[in-house]
C-alpha positions as CSV (number, residue, x, y, z in Angstrom):
1,M,-53.7,-16.4,-5.1
2,L,-57.1,-15.3,-3.8
3,G,-56.9,-18.1,-1.3
4,V,-53.6,-16.8,0.1
5,V,-55.0,-13.3,0.5
6,S,-58.0,-14.6,2.3
7,L,-55.9,-16.6,4.6
8,I,-53.8,-13.6,5.4
9,L,-56.8,-11.5,6.2
10,V,-58.2,-14.2,8.4
11,I,-54.9,-14.3,10.3
12,L,-54.8,-10.5,10.6
13,A,-58.4,-10.4,11.8
14,A,-57.6,-13.1,14.4
15,G,-54.6,-11.0,15.5
16,V,-56.7,-7.9,15.9
17,S,-59.4,-9.8,17.8
18,S,-56.8,-11.2,20.1
19,A,-55.2,-7.9,20.8
20,A,-58.6,-6.3,21.5
21,A,-59.2,-9.0,24.1
22,D,-56.1,-8.0,25.9
23,P,-56.8,-4.6,27.6
24,Q,-53.5,-4.7,29.5
25,A,-51.6,-4.8,26.2
26,D,-53.6,-1.6,25.1
27,D,-52.9,0.0,28.5
28,L,-49.2,-0.7,28.2
29,A,-49.0,0.8,24.8
30,T,-50.8,3.9,25.9
31,C,-48.8,4.2,29.1
32,R,-45.6,4.1,27.1
33,D,-46.9,6.6,24.5
34,R,-45.6,10.1,25.4
35,Q,-47.9,11.5,22.6
36,A,-51.1,10.0,24.1
37,E,-53.7,12.3,25.5
38,A,-52.8,13.1,29.1
39,Q,-55.8,11.8,30.9
40,A,-55.9,8.5,28.8
41,R,-52.3,7.9,29.5
42,A,-52.6,8.6,33.3
43,S,-55.6,6.1,33.4
44,A,-53.7,3.5,31.5
45,C,-50.6,3.7,33.7
46,D,-52.8,3.6,36.8
47,N,-54.6,0.5,35.6
48,L,-51.3,-1.2,35.2
49,L,-50.0,-0.1,38.6
50,K,-53.1,-1.3,40.3
51,A,-52.8,-4.6,38.6
52,D,-49.2,-4.9,39.8
53,K,-48.1,-6.4,36.5
54,L,-45.2,-4.1,35.8
55,G,-41.5,-4.1,36.7
56,G,-38.3,-2.3,35.7
57,K,-38.4,0.4,33.2
58,D,-42.1,0.1,32.4
59,K,-43.0,0.5,36.0
60,A,-40.8,3.5,36.2
61,I,-42.6,5.0,33.3
62,A,-46.0,4.4,34.8
63,L,-44.9,5.8,38.2
64,S,-43.5,8.9,36.4
65,V,-46.9,9.5,34.8
66,R,-48.6,9.2,38.2
67,G,-46.1,11.5,39.7
68,N,-46.8,14.1,37.0
69,T,-50.5,13.9,37.8
70,L,-49.7,14.4,41.5
71,I,-47.7,17.4,40.8
72,N,-50.6,18.9,38.7
73,K,-52.7,18.3,41.8
74,R,-50.1,20.0,44.0
75,D,-49.6,16.9,46.1
76,Y,-45.9,17.3,46.0
77,D,-45.1,15.0,49.0
78,H,-46.7,12.0,47.3
79,A,-45.3,13.1,44.0
80,I,-41.8,13.0,45.3
81,E,-42.3,9.6,47.0
82,T,-43.7,8.1,43.8
83,L,-41.0,9.6,41.5
84,S,-38.3,8.4,44.0
85,I,-39.5,4.8,43.5
86,A,-39.4,5.4,39.7
87,V,-35.7,6.7,39.9
88,D,-34.8,3.7,42.1
89,L,-36.2,1.4,39.5
90,D,-34.5,3.1,36.6
91,P,-31.7,5.6,37.7
92,D,-31.2,6.7,34.1
93,Y,-34.8,7.7,33.5
94,V,-34.2,11.4,33.3
95,I,-37.9,12.3,32.9
96,A,-38.5,11.0,36.5
97,L,-35.5,13.0,37.8
98,N,-36.8,16.2,36.0
99,L,-40.3,15.7,37.5
100,R,-39.0,15.0,40.9
101,G,-37.0,18.2,40.6
102,L,-40.2,20.1,39.7
103,A,-42.0,18.7,42.8
104,Y,-39.1,19.7,45.0
105,E,-39.2,23.2,43.4
106,R,-42.9,23.6,44.0
107,K,-42.3,22.7,47.7
108,G,-39.7,25.6,47.9
109,Q,-36.8,23.2,48.1
110,D,-34.8,24.8,45.3
111,D,-31.5,23.1,46.2
112,L,-32.9,19.6,46.0
113,A,-34.7,20.6,42.7
114,M,-31.3,21.9,41.3
115,A,-29.7,18.7,42.2
116,D,-32.2,16.6,40.3
117,Y,-32.1,19.0,37.2
118,N,-28.3,18.8,37.2
119,L,-28.3,15.0,37.5
120,A,-30.8,14.7,34.7
121,L,-28.6,16.9,32.5
122,Q,-25.5,15.0,33.5
123,K,-27.2,11.8,32.2
124,R,-28.7,13.4,29.1
125,P,-27.0,16.8,28.3
126,A,-29.3,17.4,25.3
127,Y,-32.5,17.1,27.4
128,G,-34.1,20.6,27.0
129,V,-36.7,20.6,29.7
130,P,-34.5,20.6,32.8
131,Y,-32.6,23.6,31.5
132,N,-35.8,25.6,31.4
133,N,-36.7,24.5,34.9
134,R,-33.3,25.4,36.2
135,G,-33.6,28.7,34.4
136,V,-36.8,29.5,36.3
137,I,-35.0,29.0,39.7
138,H,-32.2,31.4,38.6
139,A,-34.9,33.9,37.5
140,R,-36.6,33.7,40.8
141,R,-33.3,34.3,42.6
142,G,-32.5,37.3,40.4
143,A,-29.6,35.5,38.5
144,L,-30.9,36.7,35.2
145,Q,-27.7,35.9,33.1
146,S,-27.8,32.3,34.4
147,A,-31.5,32.1,33.7
148,L,-30.9,33.4,30.2
149,D,-28.1,30.9,29.5
150,D,-30.3,28.0,30.7
151,F,-33.3,29.1,28.6
152,S,-31.0,29.4,25.5
153,L,-29.8,25.8,26.1
154,S,-33.4,24.6,26.5
155,I,-34.2,26.2,23.2
156,K,-31.1,24.8,21.5
157,Y,-32.0,21.2,22.4
158,T,-35.8,21.6,22.3
159,P,-36.6,24.2,19.6
160,K,-40.4,23.7,19.7
161,F,-40.6,24.2,23.5
162,L,-42.7,27.3,23.6
163,L,-42.3,27.9,27.4
164,A,-38.5,28.2,26.9
165,W,-39.0,30.9,24.3
166,T,-41.4,33.0,26.4
167,N,-39.3,32.5,29.5
168,R,-36.2,33.7,27.7
169,A,-38.2,36.7,26.4
170,R,-39.2,37.5,30.0
171,A,-35.6,37.3,31.2
172,R,-34.4,39.4,28.3
173,T,-37.1,42.0,29.1
174,L,-35.9,42.3,32.7
175,M,-32.3,42.7,31.4
176,K,-33.6,45.4,29.0
177,D,-32.7,43.5,25.8
178,F,-36.1,44.4,24.3
179,D,-35.2,43.6,20.7
180,G,-34.2,40.1,21.8
181,A,-37.4,39.6,23.8
182,I,-39.6,40.7,20.9
183,A,-37.7,38.4,18.6
184,D,-38.3,35.5,21.1
185,F,-42.0,36.2,21.2
186,A,-42.1,36.1,17.4
187,E,-40.5,32.7,17.5
188,A,-43.0,31.6,20.1
189,E,-45.9,32.7,17.9
190,K,-44.5,30.3,15.1
191,I,-45.1,27.5,17.6
192,D,-48.5,28.5,18.9
193,P,-49.8,32.0,17.7
194,A,-52.8,31.6,20.1
195,A,-50.7,30.9,23.3
196,P,-52.0,33.5,25.9
197,Q,-48.6,33.8,27.6
198,I,-47.2,35.5,24.5
199,A,-49.5,38.6,24.5
200,G,-49.7,38.6,28.2
201,N,-45.9,38.8,28.7
202,R,-45.2,40.9,25.6
203,C,-47.5,43.5,27.0
204,I,-45.0,44.2,29.7
205,T,-42.1,44.1,27.3
206,Y,-43.7,46.8,25.1
207,G,-44.6,48.8,28.2
208,M,-41.0,48.9,29.4
209,M,-40.0,50.0,25.9
210,G,-42.4,52.9,26.2
211,K,-44.5,51.5,23.3
212,F,-47.7,51.8,25.2
213,D,-50.1,51.5,22.2
214,Q,-48.6,48.1,21.4
215,A,-48.6,47.1,25.1
216,F,-52.2,47.9,25.6
217,A,-53.2,46.2,22.3
218,D,-51.6,42.9,23.6
219,C,-53.1,43.1,27.0
220,N,-56.5,44.3,25.8
221,R,-56.7,41.5,23.2
222,L,-56.1,38.9,25.9
223,I,-58.5,40.4,28.4
224,E,-61.3,40.5,25.9
225,K,-60.9,36.8,25.3
226,Q,-60.3,36.1,29.1
227,P,-61.9,38.8,31.2
228,K,-61.0,37.0,34.4
229,N,-57.4,36.4,33.5
230,V,-55.8,38.1,36.5
231,F,-52.3,37.8,35.2
232,A,-53.3,39.9,32.1
233,V,-55.2,42.4,34.2
234,N,-52.2,42.9,36.5
235,N,-49.9,43.3,33.6
236,R,-52.1,46.0,32.1
237,A,-52.1,47.7,35.4
238,D,-48.4,47.6,35.5
239,V,-48.2,49.2,32.1
240,S,-50.5,51.9,33.2
241,M,-48.1,52.5,36.1
242,M,-45.2,52.8,33.7
243,K,-47.2,55.3,31.7
244,G,-47.9,57.3,34.8
245,D,-51.7,56.8,34.5
246,L,-52.3,55.9,38.2
247,D,-56.1,56.0,37.8
248,A,-56.1,53.4,35.1
249,A,-53.7,51.2,37.1
250,L,-55.8,51.5,40.3
251,K,-58.9,50.5,38.3
252,D,-57.2,47.4,37.0
253,Y,-55.7,46.5,40.4
254,N,-59.2,46.8,41.9
255,T,-60.6,44.6,39.3
256,A,-57.9,41.9,39.9
257,I,-58.6,42.0,43.7
258,Q,-62.3,41.8,43.0
259,I,-61.7,38.6,40.9
260,N,-59.2,37.2,43.5
261,P,-59.1,39.0,46.8
262,N,-56.0,37.1,47.8
263,N,-53.9,38.2,44.8
264,V,-50.4,39.2,45.8
265,R,-49.4,41.2,42.7
266,A,-52.5,43.3,42.7
267,H,-52.2,44.2,46.5
268,S,-48.6,45.1,46.0
269,G,-49.2,47.3,43.0
270,R,-52.2,49.0,44.6
271,G,-50.1,49.6,47.7
272,Q,-47.5,51.5,45.7
273,I,-50.3,53.7,44.2
274,Y,-51.7,54.6,47.7
275,E,-48.2,55.2,48.9
276,M,-47.5,57.7,46.1
277,R,-50.8,59.4,47.0
278,R,-49.8,59.5,50.6
279,D,-52.6,57.3,51.8
280,L,-50.3,55.3,54.0
281,A,-52.9,53.4,56.0
282,Q,-54.3,52.0,52.8
283,A,-50.8,51.3,51.4
284,R,-49.9,49.4,54.6
285,A,-53.1,47.4,54.3
286,D,-52.3,46.4,50.8
287,Y,-48.7,45.6,51.5
288,R,-49.7,43.5,54.5
289,A,-52.2,41.6,52.2
290,A,-49.2,40.8,49.8
291,A,-46.4,40.3,52.3
292,Y,-47.2,37.3,54.5
293,S,-46.7,34.0,52.7
294,L,-47.5,30.6,54.1
295,T,-46.4,28.9,50.9
296,K,-42.8,28.3,50.0
297,F,-43.2,28.7,46.3
298,D,-44.0,31.8,44.2
299,E,-43.7,32.3,40.5
300,P,-41.0,34.9,39.7
301,D,-43.4,37.8,39.1
302,V,-45.3,37.0,42.3
303,A,-42.0,36.7,44.3
304,R,-40.9,40.1,43.1
305,A,-44.2,41.6,44.0
306,R,-44.2,40.1,47.4
307,A,-40.6,41.2,48.1
308,K,-41.6,44.8,47.1
309,A,-44.6,44.7,49.5
310,Q,-42.3,43.4,52.4
311,E,-39.8,46.1,51.8
312,R,-42.3,48.9,51.6
313,L,-44.3,47.6,54.6
314,A,-41.1,47.6,56.8
315,A,-40.5,51.2,55.7
316,L,-43.9,52.4,56.4
317,M,-44.7,50.7,59.7
318,P,-45.6,53.2,62.3
319,Q,-43.1,53.6,65.1
320,T,-44.2,53.4,68.8
321,P,-44.0,57.0,70.2
322,A,-41.6,57.4,73.2
323,G,-43.5,57.2,76.5
324,A,-46.6,55.6,74.8
325,P,-48.6,53.2,76.9
326,T,-47.9,49.5,76.4
327,G,-50.0,46.4,76.8
328,R,-52.9,47.3,74.4
329,R,-54.6,44.1,73.4
330,V,-57.2,43.8,70.6
331,A,-59.1,40.8,69.3
332,L,-61.3,39.9,66.4
333,V,-63.7,37.1,66.9
334,I,-65.6,35.5,64.0
335,G,-68.3,32.9,64.2
336,N,-69.6,31.7,60.7
337,G,-72.5,29.4,60.9
338,A,-75.3,30.4,58.6
339,Y,-73.9,29.1,55.4
340,K,-76.1,29.6,52.3
341,N,-74.6,27.0,50.0
342,A,-73.4,24.5,52.5
343,H,-74.7,22.8,55.7
344,A,-75.1,25.3,58.5
345,L,-73.0,25.0,61.7
346,P,-74.9,25.8,64.9
347,N,-71.9,26.0,67.2
348,P,-69.5,28.8,65.7
349,P,-71.8,31.8,66.7
350,R,-72.1,30.2,70.1
351,D,-68.4,29.6,70.4
352,S,-67.4,33.0,69.2
353,K,-69.8,34.7,71.7
354,L,-68.2,32.7,74.5
355,I,-64.6,33.6,73.5
356,A,-65.4,37.2,72.9
357,S,-67.0,37.5,76.4
358,V,-63.9,35.9,78.0
359,L,-61.5,38.2,76.2
360,R,-63.4,41.2,77.4
361,D,-63.3,39.9,80.9
362,L,-59.6,39.6,80.6
363,G,-59.3,43.2,79.9
364,F,-58.8,43.3,76.1
365,Q,-59.3,47.0,75.2
366,S,-61.1,46.1,71.9
367,V,-63.0,43.0,71.1
368,V,-64.8,42.9,67.7
369,D,-67.4,40.1,67.8
370,T,-68.9,39.4,64.4
371,K,-70.8,36.6,62.9
372,D,-71.8,35.1,59.5
373,L,-69.4,37.1,57.3
374,T,-69.9,37.2,53.5
375,R,-66.8,37.3,51.4
376,D,-66.7,41.1,50.9
377,K,-67.6,41.7,54.6
378,F,-64.9,39.3,55.7
379,F,-62.2,41.2,53.9
380,Q,-63.5,44.5,55.1
381,T,-63.5,43.3,58.7
382,L,-59.9,42.0,58.3
383,K,-58.8,45.4,56.8
384,A,-60.4,47.4,59.7
385,F,-58.9,45.1,62.3
386,A,-55.4,45.4,60.8
387,E,-55.6,49.1,61.4
388,E,-56.4,48.4,65.1
389,A,-53.6,46.0,65.3
390,E,-51.1,48.7,64.2
391,K,-51.8,50.4,67.5
392,A,-51.7,47.3,69.7
393,D,-49.2,45.1,71.4
394,W,-51.4,42.0,71.1
395,A,-53.5,41.2,68.1
396,V,-55.7,38.1,68.3
397,V,-58.1,36.5,65.8
398,Y,-60.4,33.7,66.7
399,Y,-62.3,32.0,63.9
400,A,-65.0,29.4,64.1
401,G,-66.6,28.0,60.9
402,H,-65.9,26.0,57.8
403,G,-62.3,25.8,56.8
404,F,-60.1,23.5,54.6
405,E,-57.1,23.2,52.5
406,I,-56.9,23.1,48.7
407,G,-53.8,23.0,46.6
408,G,-51.5,23.6,49.6
409,V,-53.4,26.8,50.6
410,N,-55.6,27.0,53.8
411,Y,-58.9,28.8,53.4
412,L,-61.6,30.1,55.7
413,V,-65.1,30.0,54.2
414,P,-67.5,33.0,54.1
415,V,-71.1,32.2,54.5
416,D,-71.9,33.2,50.8
417,A,-69.2,31.1,49.3
418,K,-70.0,29.0,46.2
419,L,-67.4,26.4,45.5
420,T,-68.5,24.2,42.6
421,A,-64.8,23.4,41.7
422,D,-61.7,23.3,43.7
423,K,-60.2,26.3,41.8
424,D,-63.0,28.5,43.0
425,A,-61.4,28.6,46.5
426,E,-59.0,31.4,45.3
427,T,-61.9,33.7,44.5
428,E,-64.6,32.6,46.9
429,A,-62.7,31.9,50.2
430,V,-60.3,33.8,52.4
431,A,-56.7,32.6,52.4
432,L,-55.2,32.1,55.8
433,E,-52.4,34.5,54.7
434,Q,-54.9,37.4,54.8
435,V,-55.8,36.6,58.4
436,I,-52.2,36.5,59.4
437,A,-51.7,39.8,57.6
438,A,-54.4,41.3,59.8
439,V,-52.5,40.6,63.0
440,G,-49.1,41.3,61.4
441,A,-48.7,44.9,62.6
442,A,-49.0,44.2,66.3
443,R,-45.9,44.9,68.2
444,K,-45.6,41.7,70.3
445,V,-48.2,38.9,70.2
446,R,-49.6,38.0,66.8
447,L,-52.1,35.1,67.4
448,V,-54.5,33.3,65.1
449,V,-56.8,30.6,66.6
450,L,-58.7,28.5,64.1
451,D,-61.5,26.3,65.5
452,A,-62.2,25.3,61.9
453,C,-60.8,22.0,61.0
454,R,-64.1,20.6,59.8
455,D,-65.0,18.4,56.9
456,N,-65.1,20.3,53.6
457,P,-68.8,20.7,53.0
458,F,-68.4,21.2,49.3
459,A,-66.2,18.1,48.7
460,P,-68.9,15.6,47.6
461,A,-70.1,17.8,44.7
462,M,-66.9,19.8,44.1
463,Q,-65.3,19.3,40.7
464,R,-61.7,18.2,40.9
465,T,-59.3,19.8,38.4
466,L,-56.0,18.5,37.3
467,S,-54.3,21.7,38.5
468,L,-55.3,21.4,42.2
469,K,-55.2,19.0,45.0
470,L,-58.6,18.7,46.9
471,V,-58.5,17.9,50.5
472,D,-61.8,16.6,51.9
473,K,-61.2,17.7,55.5
474,G,-58.9,19.7,57.7
475,F,-56.1,22.1,57.2
476,S,-52.6,21.5,56.0
477,N,-49.5,22.1,58.3
478,I,-47.9,25.6,57.8
479,E,-44.8,27.5,58.8
480,P,-45.8,31.0,59.9
481,G,-43.1,33.7,60.0
482,A,-41.1,34.6,63.1
483,G,-43.2,36.2,65.9
484,F,-46.5,34.5,64.8
485,M,-48.6,31.8,66.5
486,V,-51.3,29.9,64.6
487,V,-53.3,27.4,66.7
488,Y,-55.5,24.8,65.0
489,A,-58.3,23.2,67.0
490,A,-57.3,19.9,65.3
491,K,-54.1,18.5,63.9
492,H,-53.6,18.9,60.1
493,G,-55.7,16.7,58.0
494,E,-58.1,15.9,60.9
495,T,-61.5,17.4,61.8
496,A,-62.6,19.2,64.9
497,M,-65.7,18.3,66.8
498,D,-68.5,20.8,67.1
499,G,-70.1,19.5,70.4
500,D,-73.5,18.0,70.8
501,G,-75.4,21.0,69.3
502,S,-76.3,22.6,72.5
503,A,-73.0,23.0,74.2
504,N,-69.8,24.7,73.0
505,S,-67.2,22.8,71.0
506,P,-64.5,21.0,73.1
507,F,-61.8,23.4,71.9
508,A,-63.8,26.6,72.6
509,T,-64.7,25.1,76.1
510,A,-61.1,24.3,76.9
511,L,-59.8,27.7,75.5
512,A,-62.3,29.7,77.5
513,R,-61.5,27.9,80.7
514,E,-57.8,27.9,80.5
515,I,-57.0,31.4,79.3
516,K,-58.6,32.7,82.5
517,Q,-55.9,30.9,84.7
518,P,-53.2,33.3,86.0
519,R,-49.6,33.0,85.3
520,I,-49.7,30.5,82.5
521,E,-47.3,31.5,79.7
522,I,-49.0,31.5,76.2
523,R,-46.8,28.7,74.8
524,K,-47.6,26.4,77.8
525,L,-51.3,27.5,77.8
526,F,-51.9,25.9,74.4
527,D,-50.1,22.8,75.4
528,I,-52.5,22.5,78.3
529,I,-55.5,23.2,76.0
530,R,-54.2,20.5,73.6
531,D,-54.1,18.0,76.5
532,D,-57.6,19.0,77.7
533,V,-59.1,18.6,74.3
534,W,-57.3,15.3,73.7
535,A,-58.8,14.0,76.9
536,A,-62.3,15.4,76.6
537,T,-62.7,13.9,73.1
538,R,-61.2,10.5,74.1
539,H,-58.3,11.0,71.8
540,G,-60.6,12.0,68.9
541,Q,-59.2,15.5,68.5
542,Q,-55.7,17.0,69.0
543,P,-55.2,20.6,68.7
544,F,-51.8,21.8,67.2
545,T,-49.7,24.9,67.4
546,Y,-47.5,26.4,64.8
547,G,-45.0,29.2,65.3
548,S,-44.2,31.1,68.4
549,P,-44.3,34.7,69.8
550,P,-41.0,36.5,70.2
551,G,-38.7,34.3,72.3
552,R,-37.1,36.8,74.7
553,E,-40.3,37.6,76.6
554,D,-43.0,35.7,78.4
555,F,-46.6,36.5,77.6
556,Y,-49.7,35.8,79.7
557,F,-53.5,36.3,79.1
558,V,-53.7,36.8,82.9
559,A,-50.5,38.0,84.5
560,G,-51.6,37.3,88.1
561,K,-49.5,38.4,91.1
């Protein structure tokens, strides 16, 4: 009997040794395991895909895991491409369909997202996650009953899905079913009592109920644990607004903006306070900072705040008095070169000086020429220029310096920026939206020129997080609103050349030369500049223009005779 046991142990040991010698078998098991740690699973699936040893359903699983990682990095185009291959390999793999729907949603393509969610539910009606995701789209569109129905189905089929409980609680709050919302938060606490979204969102529910002590207790408890949680700070400000304590609300909105100067909700809320206090210039400045979006996706609370800002900005825009002089043109020219935490750029101050001089020669009534802006000074300068733009027909911003794209958002870089991780861009850099907002009040021409598609100087040492896509160079393509032009010195994803260190950059040289030519309409002008730079750099750099000024009128830097 002992001999038999020993033999079995030897065989088992041999089996273990054999399995350990087959890393692909381990990777396959981990890749298939939905309960595995996320990073370990992603690595295992990637190893198998690189080895090209998978086919059929296993390959679909591995591609879906990779697609999920790409979504977390906000690389939605590649996520959709990857997940589409997974769906082709296994059309019934509903996880891939749901993930592709999420990628479409984050790109702002809600109809395509809905189609994928619906198809996933058609194939597996008891799959809870797509109901939740579909409910989020309904909530963003304001269809609260449809959102509520979908969140309820998500809970029915996936009772331990915390996000569905908190989302239904938020929908019930907006529908003023406060008791139902509080009950949902209580169920969410049974799943994870420490989940921050419970206290953060319940704070608003209690506020709308008029139970301000409970509301502040929830928000305060979360902010004590996470002092830089802007969502919680904004929610506490909103509750103070409900209570009528404008001073407390203003203090929190200011804190949120200090943490993240690009925050839509804080600017929208602060704008409402300034409007109530009849400080309309400041109210318009905040509404502008919140109103102009270059991204197609907003979370529901951000979408509501942006819509409010757009509505109030339209109502408060100053009207041109009858008989007022026309043709006022103003410009802001920025050259950032003396970077403190990245390699310095010698050309931007030189380029900005050249462009400012040319604009003055062309008769611009106001040209603000500024250099080496810190973060705080950058925002102050944009705010002051926006007030000038309100009184102008043309508003032009020219920026030279470091700039790049992270997570689908384009950023300009102040000289004191410290970006040790990609997520720091939100708080350390200036979103392009804020620059577009600064020209937004001009009556006719709203132009932003970016001589800034340079390599990301922070990329080599910058920590990459799972929640953000990091781009090492260039800007991403954008779609500005009607009546705006944004001109890049280089095509998206490419870098612009600085020149040889003593001369101006190829783009600044071409721009300064061509805008002095009479009777060249502004749209054609930038086509000519593109061709000039393309030729001067021997096809190494191609400028690119997005958007257009109003279509029923021609615009010239030099009208001529």
